[in-house]
C-alpha positions as a Markdown table, in Angstrom:
| # | Residue | x | y | z |
|---|---|---|---|---|
| 1 | Met | 17.2 | 12.2 | -32.2 |
| 2 | Val | 17.4 | 16.2 | -34.7 |
| 3 | Ile | 16.3 | 19.2 | -33.5 |
| 4 | Gly | 16.4 | 22.2 | -35.3 |
| 5 | Leu | 19.5 | 24.4 | -35.3 |
| 6 | Leu | 16.7 | 27.3 | -34.2 |
| 7 | Ala | 15.2 | 24.9 | -31.4 |
| 8 | Ala | 18.2 | 24.3 | -30.2 |
| 9 | Thr | 19.4 | 27.7 | -29.7 |
| 10 | Ser | 16.2 | 28.8 | -28.0 |
| 11 | Ile | 16.6 | 26.2 | -25.5 |
| 12 | Leu | 20.4 | 27.4 | -24.4 |
| 13 | Ala | 19.5 | 30.2 | -24.3 |
| 14 | Leu | 16.2 | 29.8 | -22.1 |
| 15 | Thr | 18.4 | 27.4 | -19.7 |
| 16 | Gly | 22.2 | 29.1 | -19.9 |
| 17 | Cys | 23.6 | 27.8 | -16.5 |
| 18 | Asp | 20.8 | 27.2 | -14.8 |
| 19 | Ser | 22.2 | 25.1 | -12.0 |
| 20 | Gly | 24.5 | 28.8 | -11.2 |
| 21 | His | 27.5 | 26.7 | -10.8 |
| 22 | His | 29.3 | 26.4 | -14.4 |
| 23 | Gly | 32.4 | 28.2 | -15.0 |
| 24 | Ala | 31.6 | 31.5 | -17.3 |
| 25 | Ser | 33.1 | 29.5 | -20.5 |
| 26 | Arg | 32.3 | 25.7 | -21.2 |
| 27 | Ser | 35.4 | 25.8 | -23.1 |
| 28 | Gln | 38.6 | 27.3 | -22.3 |
| 29 | Arg | 42.2 | 27.0 | -21.9 |
| 30 | Val | 44.2 | 25.9 | -18.5 |
| 31 | Thr | 47.7 | 26.0 | -18.0 |
| 32 | Arg | 49.1 | 24.8 | -15.1 |
| 33 | Ala | 52.8 | 24.5 | -14.2 |
| 34 | Ser | 52.9 | 20.8 | -13.6 |
| 35 | Gln | 50.9 | 19.6 | -16.7 |
| 36 | Glu | 51.7 | 20.7 | -20.7 |
| 37 | Pro | 50.6 | 24.5 | -21.3 |
| 38 | Ala | 47.2 | 25.4 | -22.4 |
| 39 | Val | 45.1 | 22.1 | -22.8 |
| 40 | Tyr | 41.1 | 22.2 | -23.4 |
| 41 | Ala | 39.1 | 22.3 | -20.5 |
| 42 | Thr | 35.9 | 22.8 | -19.2 |
| 43 | Asp | 35.0 | 24.3 | -15.4 |
| 44 | Ala | 32.5 | 24.1 | -13.3 |
| 45 | Ile | 32.5 | 26.6 | -10.1 |
| 46 | Ser | 31.5 | 25.5 | -6.8 |
| 47 | Pro | 28.2 | 27.0 | -4.7 |
| 48 | Asp | 30.2 | 29.2 | -2.7 |
| 49 | Gly | 32.3 | 30.5 | -5.7 |
| 50 | Lys | 35.9 | 29.2 | -3.8 |
| 51 | Arg | 37.0 | 26.7 | -5.7 |
| 52 | Met | 36.5 | 25.4 | -9.0 |
| 53 | Ala | 35.9 | 21.7 | -11.3 |
| 54 | Val | 37.9 | 21.7 | -14.2 |
| 55 | Val | 37.4 | 18.4 | -16.9 |
| 56 | Arg | 40.8 | 17.6 | -18.2 |
| 57 | His | 41.1 | 16.5 | -21.7 |
| 58 | Thr | 45.1 | 15.7 | -22.3 |
| 59 | Ser | 47.3 | 13.5 | -24.4 |
| 60 | Lys | 47.2 | 10.9 | -21.1 |
| 61 | Gly | 43.7 | 10.8 | -20.2 |
| 62 | Glu | 40.8 | 12.1 | -19.2 |
| 63 | Tyr | 40.7 | 13.9 | -15.7 |
| 64 | Leu | 38.6 | 15.4 | -13.2 |
| 65 | Glu | 40.6 | 17.8 | -10.8 |
| 66 | Ile | 39.5 | 20.5 | -8.2 |
| 67 | Gly | 41.4 | 24.2 | -7.6 |
| 68 | Pro | 41.0 | 27.4 | -5.9 |
| 69 | Ala | 38.6 | 29.0 | -8.5 |
| 70 | Gly | 41.0 | 31.7 | -8.6 |
| 71 | Gly | 43.3 | 29.5 | -10.7 |
| 72 | Gln | 46.1 | 30.1 | -7.9 |
| 73 | Gly | 47.0 | 27.3 | -5.5 |
| 74 | Pro | 47.5 | 23.9 | -5.3 |
| 75 | Trp | 45.1 | 21.7 | -7.3 |
| 76 | Gln | 43.9 | 17.9 | -6.8 |
| 77 | Arg | 43.2 | 15.1 | -9.0 |
| 78 | Ile | 40.0 | 13.4 | -7.9 |
| 79 | Tyr | 39.1 | 10.8 | -10.9 |
| 80 | Arg | 40.7 | 9.4 | -14.3 |
| 81 | Ser | 37.9 | 8.4 | -16.7 |
| 82 | Ser | 38.2 | 5.5 | -19.3 |
| 83 | Tyr | 35.8 | 7.6 | -21.4 |
| 84 | Tyr | 35.7 | 11.3 | -22.8 |
| 85 | Leu | 34.4 | 13.4 | -19.9 |
| 86 | Thr | 31.6 | 15.9 | -21.8 |
| 87 | Thr | 30.6 | 19.4 | -21.1 |
| 88 | Asp | 27.9 | 17.9 | -19.4 |
| 89 | Leu | 30.0 | 19.1 | -15.7 |
| 90 | Tyr | 27.8 | 20.6 | -12.3 |
| 91 | Trp | 28.8 | 21.2 | -9.1 |
| 92 | Ala | 25.5 | 20.5 | -7.5 |
| 93 | Thr | 26.2 | 20.6 | -3.7 |
| 94 | Pro | 29.2 | 21.6 | -1.6 |
| 95 | Asn | 30.9 | 18.3 | -1.8 |
| 96 | Leu | 29.2 | 17.0 | -5.1 |
| 97 | Ile | 29.9 | 17.2 | -8.9 |
| 98 | Ala | 27.6 | 15.6 | -11.4 |
| 99 | Phe | 29.7 | 14.6 | -14.7 |
| 100 | Gly | 28.8 | 13.1 | -18.1 |
| 101 | Asp | 30.9 | 11.1 | -20.1 |
| 102 | Ser | 30.8 | 10.0 | -23.8 |
| 103 | Asn | 29.6 | 5.7 | -22.6 |
| 104 | Ile | 26.0 | 8.4 | -21.9 |
| 105 | Glu | 26.2 | 7.8 | -18.4 |
| 106 | Thr | 25.8 | 10.2 | -16.1 |
| 107 | Asn | 27.9 | 10.1 | -12.5 |
| 108 | Thr | 29.0 | 12.0 | -9.8 |
| 109 | Ile | 31.7 | 11.8 | -7.4 |
| 110 | Asp | 32.2 | 13.2 | -4.0 |
| 111 | Val | 34.8 | 16.2 | -3.8 |
| 112 | Arg | 36.2 | 14.4 | -0.4 |
| 113 | Thr | 36.3 | 10.2 | -0.8 |
| 114 | His | 36.5 | 10.9 | -4.1 |
| 115 | Arg | 33.6 | 8.2 | -4.8 |
| 116 | Val | 32.2 | 8.0 | -8.2 |
| 117 | His | 28.3 | 6.8 | -8.5 |
| 118 | Phe | 26.1 | 6.0 | -11.5 |
| 119 | Arg | 23.2 | 7.3 | -11.8 |
| 120 | Leu | 22.1 | 7.3 | -15.0 |
| 121 | Ala | 22.3 | 5.3 | -18.4 |
| 122 | Thr | 22.1 | 6.4 | -21.6 |
| 123 | Ala | 21.5 | 9.7 | -20.5 |
| 124 | Thr | 22.2 | 12.2 | -24.2 |
| 125 | Ser | 22.2 | 14.8 | -21.8 |
| 126 | Phe | 21.5 | 16.4 | -18.5 |
| 127 | Asn | 21.6 | 19.6 | -16.0 |
| 128 | Val | 21.6 | 20.1 | -12.4 |
| 129 | Ser | 18.6 | 22.2 | -10.8 |
| 130 | Asn | 19.4 | 25.5 | -9.0 |
| 131 | Asp | 19.7 | 24.0 | -5.5 |
| 132 | Gly | 21.5 | 20.7 | -6.7 |
| 133 | Arg | 18.8 | 18.6 | -6.1 |
| 134 | Trp | 17.7 | 17.2 | -9.0 |
| 135 | Ile | 19.0 | 15.8 | -12.3 |
| 136 | Ala | 16.7 | 17.0 | -15.4 |
| 137 | Trp | 17.8 | 14.2 | -18.3 |
| 138 | Ser | 17.1 | 13.1 | -21.9 |
| 139 | Trp | 17.3 | 10.1 | -23.5 |
| 140 | Ala | 17.2 | 10.7 | -27.5 |
| 141 | Gly | 15.2 | 7.1 | -27.5 |
| 142 | Ala | 16.0 | 5.0 | -30.5 |
| 143 | Pro | 14.6 | 3.7 | -33.9 |
| 144 | Asp | 11.5 | 2.0 | -32.9 |
| 145 | Ala | 11.3 | 4.2 | -29.4 |
| 146 | Pro | 10.6 | 8.3 | -29.1 |
| 147 | Ala | 12.4 | 10.5 | -27.4 |
| 148 | Thr | 12.2 | 10.8 | -23.5 |
| 149 | Val | 13.0 | 13.1 | -20.2 |
| 150 | Gly | 12.0 | 13.1 | -16.2 |
| 151 | Val | 13.9 | 13.9 | -13.0 |
| 152 | Val | 15.9 | 11.5 | -10.8 |
| 153 | Pro | 17.4 | 13.0 | -7.2 |
| 154 | Ile | 20.9 | 14.0 | -6.9 |
| 155 | Thr | 21.7 | 11.6 | -4.2 |
| 156 | Gly | 19.8 | 8.7 | -6.2 |
| 157 | Gly | 16.8 | 7.3 | -6.7 |
| 158 | Ala | 13.7 | 6.7 | -8.9 |
| 159 | Cys | 13.5 | 7.9 | -12.3 |
| 160 | Leu | 10.5 | 10.7 | -12.6 |
| 161 | Val | 8.7 | 11.1 | -16.2 |
| 162 | Pro | 5.8 | 13.6 | -17.4 |
| 163 | Pro | 3.1 | 11.6 | -18.7 |
| 164 | Arg | 3.5 | 12.0 | -22.4 |
| 165 | Pro | 0.9 | 11.9 | -25.5 |
| 166 | Ala | 1.1 | 9.0 | -27.7 |
| 167 | Asn | 2.8 | 9.5 | -30.6 |
| 168 | Arg | 4.9 | 12.4 | -29.5 |
| 169 | Glu | 8.5 | 12.9 | -28.0 |
| 170 | Asp | 9.8 | 15.0 | -25.1 |
| 171 | Met | 13.8 | 16.5 | -25.5 |
| 172 | Arg | 15.7 | 18.8 | -24.1 |
| 173 | Ala | 14.2 | 18.9 | -20.4 |
| 174 | Phe | 15.7 | 21.9 | -18.0 |
| 175 | Phe | 14.7 | 24.0 | -14.8 |
| 176 | Lys | 14.3 | 27.1 | -14.3 |
| 177 | Pro | 15.5 | 28.5 | -10.6 |
| 178 | Gly | 13.1 | 29.1 | -8.1 |
| 179 | Val | 10.0 | 27.5 | -10.7 |
| 180 | Lys | 8.8 | 24.1 | -9.6 |
| 181 | Arg | 7.6 | 22.8 | -13.0 |
| 182 | Leu | 10.0 | 20.7 | -15.6 |
| 183 | Tyr | 10.2 | 22.1 | -19.1 |
| 184 | Phe | 11.0 | 20.7 | -22.4 |
| 185 | Leu | 10.8 | 20.2 | -25.9 |
| 186 | Arg | 7.8 | 18.6 | -27.2 |
| 187 | Gly | 7.3 | 17.3 | -30.6 |
| 188 | Pro | 5.6 | 14.5 | -33.2 |
| 189 | Trp | 6.9 | 11.4 | -33.4 |
| 190 | Ser | 6.3 | 8.2 | -35.5 |
| 191 | Pro | 8.0 | 4.7 | -36.3 |
| 192 | Arg | 7.4 | 5.4 | -39.8 |
| 193 | Ser | 9.2 | 8.8 | -40.4 |
| 194 | Val | 12.4 | 10.0 | -39.3 |
| 195 | Val | 10.6 | 13.7 | -40.5 |
| 196 | Lys | 10.5 | 16.3 | -37.7 |
| 197 | Gly | 7.4 | 18.4 | -37.8 |
| 198 | Ala | 7.1 | 21.3 | -35.2 |
| 199 | Thr | 8.3 | 21.3 | -31.7 |
| 200 | Gly | 7.7 | 23.3 | -29.3 |
| 201 | Ile | 8.6 | 24.3 | -25.7 |
| 202 | Ile | 5.8 | 23.2 | -22.5 |
| 203 | Ser | 6.5 | 22.8 | -19.1 |
| 204 | Val | 4.3 | 20.1 | -16.4 |
| 205 | Pro | 3.9 | 20.6 | -12.3 |
| 206 | Trp | 6.3 | 18.5 | -10.5 |
| 207 | Ser | 3.1 | 16.9 | -9.4 |
| 208 | Ser | 2.4 | 15.5 | -12.7 |
| 209 | Leu | 5.8 | 14.0 | -12.4 |
| 210 | Arg | 4.7 | 10.2 | -12.5 |
| 211 | Arg | 7.9 | 7.2 | -11.0 |
| 212 | Glu | 8.7 | 4.8 | -13.9 |
| 213 | Ser | 11.6 | 2.6 | -14.9 |
| 214 | Val | 12.8 | 3.1 | -18.3 |
| 215 | Arg | 16.0 | 2.1 | -20.3 |
| 216 | Val | 17.8 | 6.0 | -19.1 |
| 217 | Cys | 17.4 | 4.9 | -14.9 |
| 218 | Gln | 19.3 | 1.0 | -16.1 |
| 219 | Arg | 22.4 | -0.4 | -16.8 |
| 220 | Gly | 22.9 | -2.2 | -20.2 |
């Protein structure tokens, strides 16, 4: 689904790095003696501020690495992806990192065991709550289906989605620290028209979210 530039910019201004675990820059040059100099990467800082997770895009593949936040010291490569790793990268808890890839999947990895766990299918974007316990996801929909949003526990579980009126679609879900509400964009939807009307930011209390099996929470 296409969202106006102004609306998207407003969301970015409102959300910032809500999880508090992103690095200051989503795209920067990271150097390391044992690698080719200057490769583009995206980083996320651990909750205690001592470690950094880096998505490294190289000519040999896509890698997730962890090392000291100050950049000085040993680095450890904990995951190699067969897909392009996106800028959706969050260090959710002291030992858990959430990341997205170009297969439109969301996964988590345990930094101690390097075990990867599938969390969401076809989530076009996501972010993590400030306490590291929840993933807010957005799915762009399909030609015959409206876009939708929801939340899922960071450790896995059922998807929870907000009630949505007929002929409406929801996009760009996000959290606000300390507020138990889900925020997102809502606008009109019609299977007969690709023209979008006015879109506004709304929020719903967590108590109104309902358990539902939706495509974004399933493989395939």
